C-alpha atoms as an extended CHARMM CRD file, in Angstrom:
* protein
*
       208  EXT
         1         1  UNK       CA            -41.1790000000       59.7670000000     -104.7270000000  PROA      1               0.0000000000
         2         2  UNK       CA            -38.0200000000       61.5960000000     -103.6360000000  PROA      2               0.0000000000
         3         3  UNK       CA            -38.8470000000       64.5590000000     -105.8950000000  PROA      3               0.0000000000
         4         4  UNK       CA            -42.0550000000       65.0230000000     -103.8710000000  PROA      4               0.0000000000
         5         5  UNK       CA            -40.1980000000       65.4250000000     -100.5590000000  PROA      5               0.0000000000
         6         6  UNK       CA            -39.2360000000       68.8780000000      -99.2940000000  PROA      6               0.0000000000
         7         7  UNK       CA            -35.9000000000       68.6240000000      -97.5070000000  PROA      7               0.0000000000
         8         8  UNK       CA            -34.5310000000       71.0150000000      -94.9110000000  PROA      8               0.0000000000
         9         9  UNK       CA            -31.1140000000       72.4850000000      -95.7150000000  PROA      9               0.0000000000
        10        10  UNK       CA            -29.5380000000       73.1060000000      -92.3200000000  PROA      10              0.0000000000
        11        11  UNK       CA            -26.8930000000       75.5940000000      -93.4360000000  PROA      11              0.0000000000
        12        12  UNK       CA            -27.6730000000       78.6070000000      -91.2530000000  PROA      12              0.0000000000
        13        13  UNK       CA            -27.8520000000       79.2750000000      -87.5280000000  PROA      13              0.0000000000
        14        14  UNK       CA            -31.5380000000       80.3700000000      -87.6690000000  PROA      14              0.0000000000
        15        15  UNK       CA            -32.4260000000       77.0500000000      -89.3360000000  PROA      15              0.0000000000
        16        16  UNK       CA            -30.5970000000       75.0990000000      -86.6480000000  PROA      16              0.0000000000
        17        17  UNK       CA            -32.3200000000       77.1310000000      -83.9010000000  PROA      17              0.0000000000
        18        18  UNK       CA            -35.7000000000       76.5150000000      -85.5570000000  PROA      18              0.0000000000
        19        19  UNK       CA            -34.9980000000       72.7730000000      -85.6350000000  PROA      19              0.0000000000
        20        20  UNK       CA            -33.8850000000       72.8710000000      -82.0250000000  PROA      20              0.0000000000
        21        21  UNK       CA            -37.1510000000       74.5300000000      -81.0400000000  PROA      21              0.0000000000
        22        22  UNK       CA            -38.9180000000       71.5850000000      -82.6840000000  PROA      22              0.0000000000
        23        23  UNK       CA            -36.7890000000       69.2180000000      -80.5530000000  PROA      23              0.0000000000
        24        24  UNK       CA            -35.1570000000       67.9150000000      -83.7300000000  PROA      24              0.0000000000
        25        25  UNK       CA            -31.9460000000       66.9880000000      -81.9680000000  PROA      25              0.0000000000
        26        26  UNK       CA            -30.7580000000       64.1490000000      -84.2140000000  PROA      26              0.0000000000
        27        27  UNK       CA            -29.6040000000       64.8740000000      -87.7640000000  PROA      27              0.0000000000
        28        28  UNK       CA            -29.6290000000       62.1630000000      -90.4240000000  PROA      28              0.0000000000
        29        29  UNK       CA            -28.8410000000       63.8450000000      -93.7500000000  PROA      29              0.0000000000
        30        30  UNK       CA            -29.0760000000       62.1350000000      -97.1020000000  PROA      30              0.0000000000
        31        31  UNK       CA            -25.8860000000       61.2720000000      -98.9550000000  PROA      31              0.0000000000
        32        32  UNK       CA            -26.5060000000       63.4870000000     -101.9840000000  PROA      32              0.0000000000
        33        33  UNK       CA            -25.3300000000       67.0150000000     -102.5830000000  PROA      33              0.0000000000
        34        34  UNK       CA            -28.1090000000       69.6040000000     -102.3090000000  PROA      34              0.0000000000
        35        35  UNK       CA            -29.8960000000       69.9290000000     -105.6390000000  PROA      35              0.0000000000
        36        36  UNK       CA            -28.2300000000       66.9020000000     -107.2040000000  PROA      36              0.0000000000
        37        37  UNK       CA            -28.0570000000       63.1320000000     -107.2590000000  PROA      37              0.0000000000
        38        38  UNK       CA            -24.3040000000       62.6770000000     -106.9160000000  PROA      38              0.0000000000
        39        39  UNK       CA            -22.9660000000       61.1800000000     -103.6550000000  PROA      39              0.0000000000
        40        40  UNK       CA            -21.0220000000       63.6070000000     -101.5020000000  PROA      40              0.0000000000
        41        41  UNK       CA            -19.0780000000       60.8270000000      -99.8000000000  PROA      41              0.0000000000
        42        42  UNK       CA            -18.8050000000       57.0540000000      -99.5150000000  PROA      42              0.0000000000
        43        43  UNK       CA            -19.7920000000       55.5380000000      -96.1680000000  PROA      43              0.0000000000
        44        44  UNK       CA            -19.5220000000       52.0330000000      -94.7180000000  PROA      44              0.0000000000
        45        45  UNK       CA            -21.7390000000       51.3740000000      -91.6920000000  PROA      45              0.0000000000
        46        46  UNK       CA            -20.2260000000       48.9370000000      -89.1960000000  PROA      46              0.0000000000
        47        47  UNK       CA            -22.8490000000       47.3300000000      -86.9740000000  PROA      47              0.0000000000
        48        48  UNK       CA            -21.6260000000       45.0330000000      -84.1810000000  PROA      48              0.0000000000
        49        49  UNK       CA            -23.5400000000       42.1250000000      -82.7280000000  PROA      49              0.0000000000
        50        50  UNK       CA            -23.9250000000       42.1410000000      -78.9590000000  PROA      50              0.0000000000
        51        51  UNK       CA            -21.4920000000       39.2350000000      -78.6990000000  PROA      51              0.0000000000
        52        52  UNK       CA            -18.7140000000       41.0830000000      -80.5540000000  PROA      52              0.0000000000
        53        53  UNK       CA            -19.3050000000       44.6340000000      -79.3400000000  PROA      53              0.0000000000
        54        54  UNK       CA            -16.0550000000       44.4840000000      -77.3650000000  PROA      54              0.0000000000
        55        55  UNK       CA            -14.1490000000       43.8630000000      -80.6160000000  PROA      55              0.0000000000
        56        56  UNK       CA            -15.7330000000       46.7330000000      -82.5300000000  PROA      56              0.0000000000
        57        57  UNK       CA            -12.6850000000       48.9920000000      -82.6300000000  PROA      57              0.0000000000
        58        58  UNK       CA            -10.4360000000       46.0690000000      -83.5560000000  PROA      58              0.0000000000
        59        59  UNK       CA            -12.7610000000       45.3390000000      -86.4720000000  PROA      59              0.0000000000
        60        60  UNK       CA            -12.8730000000       48.9900000000      -87.5450000000  PROA      60              0.0000000000
        61        61  UNK       CA             -9.0720000000       49.1150000000      -87.4700000000  PROA      61              0.0000000000
        62        62  UNK       CA             -8.9060000000       46.0990000000      -89.8100000000  PROA      62              0.0000000000
        63        63  UNK       CA            -11.2800000000       47.8170000000      -92.2250000000  PROA      63              0.0000000000
        64        64  UNK       CA             -9.1650000000       50.9600000000      -92.1720000000  PROA      64              0.0000000000
        65        65  UNK       CA             -6.0660000000       48.8810000000      -92.9290000000  PROA      65              0.0000000000
        66        66  UNK       CA             -7.8350000000       47.1540000000      -95.8310000000  PROA      66              0.0000000000
        67        67  UNK       CA             -8.8670000000       50.4960000000      -97.3160000000  PROA      67              0.0000000000
        68        68  UNK       CA             -5.3630000000       51.8990000000      -96.8520000000  PROA      68              0.0000000000
        69        69  UNK       CA             -3.9310000000       48.8640000000      -98.6730000000  PROA      69              0.0000000000
        70        70  UNK       CA             -6.2440000000       49.7940000000     -101.5610000000  PROA      70              0.0000000000
        71        71  UNK       CA             -4.8590000000       53.3310000000     -101.5360000000  PROA      71              0.0000000000
        72        72  UNK       CA             -7.9800000000       54.8240000000      -99.9430000000  PROA      72              0.0000000000
        73        73  UNK       CA             -7.7840000000       57.1890000000      -96.9530000000  PROA      73              0.0000000000
        74        74  UNK       CA            -10.7840000000       57.2800000000      -94.6360000000  PROA      74              0.0000000000
        75        75  UNK       CA            -12.0990000000       58.7470000000      -91.3810000000  PROA      75              0.0000000000
        76        76  UNK       CA            -13.8550000000       56.5930000000      -88.7630000000  PROA      76              0.0000000000
        77        77  UNK       CA            -16.6160000000       58.1070000000      -86.6630000000  PROA      77              0.0000000000
        78        78  UNK       CA            -18.8080000000       56.8300000000      -83.8840000000  PROA      78              0.0000000000
        79        79  UNK       CA            -22.4880000000       56.6590000000      -84.7740000000  PROA      79              0.0000000000
        80        80  UNK       CA            -23.3720000000       58.0340000000      -81.3530000000  PROA      80              0.0000000000
        81        81  UNK       CA            -25.1850000000       54.7560000000      -80.7040000000  PROA      81              0.0000000000
        82        82  UNK       CA            -23.5770000000       51.2980000000      -80.8800000000  PROA      82              0.0000000000
        83        83  UNK       CA            -21.8250000000       51.3110000000      -84.2430000000  PROA      83              0.0000000000
        84        84  UNK       CA            -19.1280000000       53.0620000000      -86.2090000000  PROA      84              0.0000000000
        85        85  UNK       CA            -19.2390000000       54.5290000000      -89.6870000000  PROA      85              0.0000000000
        86        86  UNK       CA            -16.2190000000       54.8490000000      -91.9530000000  PROA      86              0.0000000000
        87        87  UNK       CA            -16.3960000000       57.9750000000      -94.0950000000  PROA      87              0.0000000000
        88        88  UNK       CA            -14.4620000000       58.3060000000      -97.3480000000  PROA      88              0.0000000000
        89        89  UNK       CA            -14.7340000000       61.8010000000      -98.8830000000  PROA      89              0.0000000000
        90        90  UNK       CA            -14.7020000000       61.2710000000     -102.6600000000  PROA      90              0.0000000000
        91        91  UNK       CA            -13.9510000000       63.3750000000     -105.6850000000  PROA      91              0.0000000000
        92        92  UNK       CA            -16.9450000000       64.4520000000     -107.7840000000  PROA      92              0.0000000000
        93        93  UNK       CA            -18.1320000000       62.2120000000     -110.5970000000  PROA      93              0.0000000000
        94        94  UNK       CA            -18.9280000000       58.8830000000     -108.9190000000  PROA      94              0.0000000000
        95        95  UNK       CA            -22.3600000000       57.2620000000     -108.8090000000  PROA      95              0.0000000000
        96        96  UNK       CA            -24.1280000000       55.4350000000     -106.0110000000  PROA      96              0.0000000000
        97        97  UNK       CA            -23.9980000000       52.2750000000     -108.0990000000  PROA      97              0.0000000000
        98        98  UNK       CA            -20.1960000000       52.4860000000     -108.3800000000  PROA      98              0.0000000000
        99        99  UNK       CA            -19.8150000000       53.0640000000     -104.6440000000  PROA      99              0.0000000000
       100       100  UNK       CA            -22.1690000000       50.1880000000     -103.8380000000  PROA      100             0.0000000000
       101       101  UNK       CA            -20.0380000000       47.8490000000     -105.9650000000  PROA      101             0.0000000000
       102       102  UNK       CA            -16.8880000000       49.0760000000     -104.2300000000  PROA      102             0.0000000000
       103       103  UNK       CA            -18.5320000000       48.6420000000     -100.8180000000  PROA      103             0.0000000000
       104       104  UNK       CA            -19.6970000000       45.1520000000     -101.7100000000  PROA      104             0.0000000000
       105       105  UNK       CA            -16.1640000000       44.2160000000     -102.6990000000  PROA      105             0.0000000000
       106       106  UNK       CA            -14.7030000000       45.5550000000      -99.4380000000  PROA      106             0.0000000000
       107       107  UNK       CA            -17.3650000000       43.8220000000      -97.3340000000  PROA      107             0.0000000000
       108       108  UNK       CA            -16.9580000000       40.4590000000      -99.0600000000  PROA      108             0.0000000000
       109       109  UNK       CA            -13.1780000000       40.7030000000      -98.9120000000  PROA      109             0.0000000000
       110       110  UNK       CA            -13.3130000000       41.2690000000      -95.1480000000  PROA      110             0.0000000000
       111       111  UNK       CA            -15.8770000000       38.5310000000      -94.5110000000  PROA      111             0.0000000000
       112       112  UNK       CA            -13.7670000000       36.0330000000      -96.4540000000  PROA      112             0.0000000000
       113       113  UNK       CA            -10.4680000000       37.0700000000      -94.8460000000  PROA      113             0.0000000000
       114       114  UNK       CA            -11.9240000000       37.2670000000      -91.3090000000  PROA      114             0.0000000000
       115       115  UNK       CA            -14.9050000000       34.8690000000      -91.3610000000  PROA      115             0.0000000000
       116       116  UNK       CA            -15.1300000000       34.7450000000      -87.5630000000  PROA      116             0.0000000000
       117       117  UNK       CA            -15.4270000000       38.5240000000      -87.3050000000  PROA      117             0.0000000000
       118       118  UNK       CA            -17.2580000000       40.0060000000      -90.3280000000  PROA      118             0.0000000000
       119       119  UNK       CA            -20.3860000000       39.3360000000      -92.3450000000  PROA      119             0.0000000000
       120       120  UNK       CA            -22.2980000000       41.0210000000      -95.1740000000  PROA      120             0.0000000000
       121       121  UNK       CA            -25.5010000000       39.1440000000      -94.2850000000  PROA      121             0.0000000000
       122       122  UNK       CA            -28.2860000000       41.7340000000      -94.0830000000  PROA      122             0.0000000000
       123       123  UNK       CA            -30.8050000000       39.6490000000      -92.1050000000  PROA      123             0.0000000000
       124       124  UNK       CA            -30.0350000000       39.9200000000      -88.3880000000  PROA      124             0.0000000000
       125       125  UNK       CA            -31.2280000000       36.3720000000      -87.7100000000  PROA      125             0.0000000000
       126       126  UNK       CA            -28.6130000000       35.0230000000      -90.1460000000  PROA      126             0.0000000000
       127       127  UNK       CA            -25.5810000000       37.0480000000      -89.0020000000  PROA      127             0.0000000000
       128       128  UNK       CA            -24.3790000000       34.4890000000      -86.4370000000  PROA      128             0.0000000000
       129       129  UNK       CA            -23.2450000000       37.1630000000      -83.9770000000  PROA      129             0.0000000000
       130       130  UNK       CA            -20.7470000000       38.6730000000      -86.4160000000  PROA      130             0.0000000000
       131       131  UNK       CA            -19.9710000000       42.3180000000      -87.1910000000  PROA      131             0.0000000000
       132       132  UNK       CA            -22.0330000000       43.5110000000      -90.1400000000  PROA      132             0.0000000000
       133       133  UNK       CA            -20.3230000000       45.5400000000      -92.8610000000  PROA      133             0.0000000000
       134       134  UNK       CA            -23.2920000000       47.4570000000      -94.2560000000  PROA      134             0.0000000000
       135       135  UNK       CA            -22.5210000000       48.8600000000      -97.6960000000  PROA      135             0.0000000000
       136       136  UNK       CA            -26.1880000000       48.7510000000      -98.7910000000  PROA      136             0.0000000000
       137       137  UNK       CA            -27.2910000000       51.6640000000      -96.5930000000  PROA      137             0.0000000000
       138       138  UNK       CA            -25.1890000000       54.0220000000      -98.6990000000  PROA      138             0.0000000000
       139       139  UNK       CA            -27.7670000000       54.7580000000     -101.3890000000  PROA      139             0.0000000000
       140       140  UNK       CA            -29.7800000000       57.6080000000     -102.8440000000  PROA      140             0.0000000000
       141       141  UNK       CA            -32.4620000000       58.7900000000     -100.4540000000  PROA      141             0.0000000000
       142       142  UNK       CA            -31.0640000000       56.8870000000      -97.4610000000  PROA      142             0.0000000000
       143       143  UNK       CA            -29.2350000000       58.3870000000      -94.5090000000  PROA      143             0.0000000000
       144       144  UNK       CA            -27.0470000000       57.8070000000      -91.4710000000  PROA      144             0.0000000000
       145       145  UNK       CA            -26.2910000000       59.8990000000      -88.4140000000  PROA      145             0.0000000000
       146       146  UNK       CA            -24.3970000000       63.0640000000      -89.3150000000  PROA      146             0.0000000000
       147       147  UNK       CA            -20.9970000000       63.8700000000      -87.8380000000  PROA      147             0.0000000000
       148       148  UNK       CA            -21.4560000000       65.7790000000      -84.5700000000  PROA      148             0.0000000000
       149       149  UNK       CA            -25.1570000000       65.0450000000      -84.2470000000  PROA      149             0.0000000000
       150       150  UNK       CA            -26.3650000000       64.3760000000      -80.7030000000  PROA      150             0.0000000000
       151       151  UNK       CA            -28.2020000000       61.1000000000      -80.1690000000  PROA      151             0.0000000000
       152       152  UNK       CA            -31.2030000000       60.3950000000      -77.9590000000  PROA      152             0.0000000000
       153       153  UNK       CA            -29.2320000000       58.3940000000      -75.4310000000  PROA      153             0.0000000000
       154       154  UNK       CA            -28.9900000000       58.6840000000      -71.6300000000  PROA      154             0.0000000000
       155       155  UNK       CA            -25.2580000000       59.4930000000      -71.9510000000  PROA      155             0.0000000000
       156       156  UNK       CA            -25.9460000000       62.3730000000      -74.4370000000  PROA      156             0.0000000000
       157       157  UNK       CA            -23.5320000000       60.7620000000      -76.8820000000  PROA      157             0.0000000000
       158       158  UNK       CA            -22.4860000000       62.5670000000      -80.0590000000  PROA      158             0.0000000000
       159       159  UNK       CA            -21.5020000000       61.0380000000      -83.3990000000  PROA      159             0.0000000000
       160       160  UNK       CA            -17.7990000000       61.8840000000      -83.3960000000  PROA      160             0.0000000000
       161       161  UNK       CA            -15.0070000000       61.5220000000      -85.9920000000  PROA      161             0.0000000000
       162       162  UNK       CA            -11.9670000000       59.7170000000      -84.5950000000  PROA      162             0.0000000000
       163       163  UNK       CA             -8.3090000000       59.3940000000      -85.4720000000  PROA      163             0.0000000000
       164       164  UNK       CA             -7.0630000000       55.9520000000      -86.4590000000  PROA      164             0.0000000000
       165       165  UNK       CA             -4.7620000000       56.0360000000      -83.4340000000  PROA      165             0.0000000000
       166       166  UNK       CA             -7.8230000000       56.3940000000      -81.1870000000  PROA      166             0.0000000000
       167       167  UNK       CA             -9.4450000000       53.4370000000      -82.9440000000  PROA      167             0.0000000000
       168       168  UNK       CA             -6.3500000000       51.2720000000      -82.4700000000  PROA      168             0.0000000000
       169       169  UNK       CA             -6.3060000000       52.2460000000      -78.7850000000  PROA      169             0.0000000000
       170       170  UNK       CA             -9.8690000000       50.9910000000      -78.3520000000  PROA      170             0.0000000000
       171       171  UNK       CA            -11.8180000000       54.2610000000      -78.1270000000  PROA      171             0.0000000000
       172       172  UNK       CA            -15.1290000000       53.9650000000      -76.2850000000  PROA      172             0.0000000000
       173       173  UNK       CA            -18.0460000000       55.6480000000      -78.1640000000  PROA      173             0.0000000000
       174       174  UNK       CA            -19.6360000000       56.5110000000      -74.8130000000  PROA      174             0.0000000000
       175       175  UNK       CA            -16.7880000000       58.9200000000      -74.0650000000  PROA      175             0.0000000000
       176       176  UNK       CA            -17.8670000000       61.3450000000      -76.8120000000  PROA      176             0.0000000000
       177       177  UNK       CA            -20.7730000000       63.4010000000      -75.5350000000  PROA      177             0.0000000000
       178       178  UNK       CA            -22.3200000000       66.8600000000      -75.5170000000  PROA      178             0.0000000000
       179       179  UNK       CA            -20.1130000000       67.5530000000      -72.5030000000  PROA      179             0.0000000000
       180       180  UNK       CA            -16.8480000000       66.7700000000      -74.3190000000  PROA      180             0.0000000000
       181       181  UNK       CA            -17.4000000000       67.5940000000      -77.9980000000  PROA      181             0.0000000000
       182       182  UNK       CA            -16.7410000000       71.3560000000      -77.7820000000  PROA      182             0.0000000000
       183       183  UNK       CA            -13.2920000000       70.9220000000      -76.2470000000  PROA      183             0.0000000000
       184       184  UNK       CA            -12.5150000000       68.1220000000      -78.7040000000  PROA      184             0.0000000000
       185       185  UNK       CA            -13.3750000000       70.2780000000      -81.7080000000  PROA      185             0.0000000000
       186       186  UNK       CA            -11.2240000000       73.0780000000      -80.3320000000  PROA      186             0.0000000000
       187       187  UNK       CA             -8.3050000000       70.6510000000      -79.9950000000  PROA      187             0.0000000000
       188       188  UNK       CA             -8.6180000000       68.5120000000      -83.1410000000  PROA      188             0.0000000000
       189       189  UNK       CA            -10.8320000000       70.4960000000      -85.4970000000  PROA      189             0.0000000000
       190       190  UNK       CA            -13.1790000000       68.8070000000      -87.9460000000  PROA      190             0.0000000000
       191       191  UNK       CA            -11.3640000000       65.6210000000      -88.9740000000  PROA      191             0.0000000000
       192       192  UNK       CA            -13.7450000000       64.8980000000      -91.8490000000  PROA      192             0.0000000000
       193       193  UNK       CA            -13.6020000000       68.4060000000      -93.3240000000  PROA      193             0.0000000000
       194       194  UNK       CA             -9.8030000000       68.2080000000      -93.2150000000  PROA      194             0.0000000000
       195       195  UNK       CA             -9.6680000000       64.8490000000      -95.0440000000  PROA      195             0.0000000000
       196       196  UNK       CA             -8.7190000000       65.0240000000      -98.7460000000  PROA      196             0.0000000000
       197       197  UNK       CA            -11.2430000000       63.8150000000     -101.3090000000  PROA      197             0.0000000000
       198       198  UNK       CA            -10.2760000000       60.3870000000     -102.5870000000  PROA      198             0.0000000000
       199       199  UNK       CA             -9.9410000000       58.9530000000     -106.0710000000  PROA      199             0.0000000000
       200       200  UNK       CA            -11.5220000000       55.5010000000     -106.4050000000  PROA      200             0.0000000000
       201       201  UNK       CA            -10.3540000000       54.8780000000     -109.9500000000  PROA      201             0.0000000000
       202       202  UNK       CA             -8.0360000000       52.0220000000     -108.9880000000  PROA      202             0.0000000000
       203       203  UNK       CA            -10.6550000000       49.9490000000     -107.1730000000  PROA      203             0.0000000000
       204       204  UNK       CA            -13.2960000000       50.6430000000     -109.8280000000  PROA      204             0.0000000000
       205       205  UNK       CA            -10.9120000000       49.5870000000     -112.6080000000  PROA      205             0.0000000000
       206       206  UNK       CA            -10.1760000000       46.3920000000     -110.6820000000  PROA      206             0.0000000000
       207       207  UNK       CA            -13.8900000000       45.6270000000     -110.3260000000  PROA      207             0.0000000000
       208       208  UNK       CA            -14.3980000000       46.0250000000     -114.0580000000  PROA      208             0.0000000000
């Protein structure tokens, strides 16, 4: 079915203006490169329960530490809503299946090491108010909020890449809005674009 869908490639200012005129203010791109089926990055979606929302940044910090221990550098970003996504730019050549296996390993490792904080249970009714490590959403044809996309929220929040120091200091996703993003980009630049593409050979060899 995907080959029957005509996708918009938002790579020019006129295209963005056209989308703005259509009130298309939120951008949720697919994970593939244009014209191919190879993933452009690896993403873990961290979805907090209401009960543990106050521990979200603590949980994200633990995930970042786990990835770093595996030799994998990553960039956290707010979703612009309630969650956080962890973006790992990857070198070309990996498949969605390989990244799903790696994500499943990371999620299960975290849920076993911190059983009172994390879960990989997909059904909301069975999550027991834990923080969901969603590695399943990263798949061909699926999408998540793009970096720097506005969200349809009263606070005009924007999905914003963070530094790990900001995560450890308990950054509040509501602080990153259309009113603050321009100055932030001028100060910090694009944190995801600046991140080096990662090799996942070590974790994939381990999983084999």
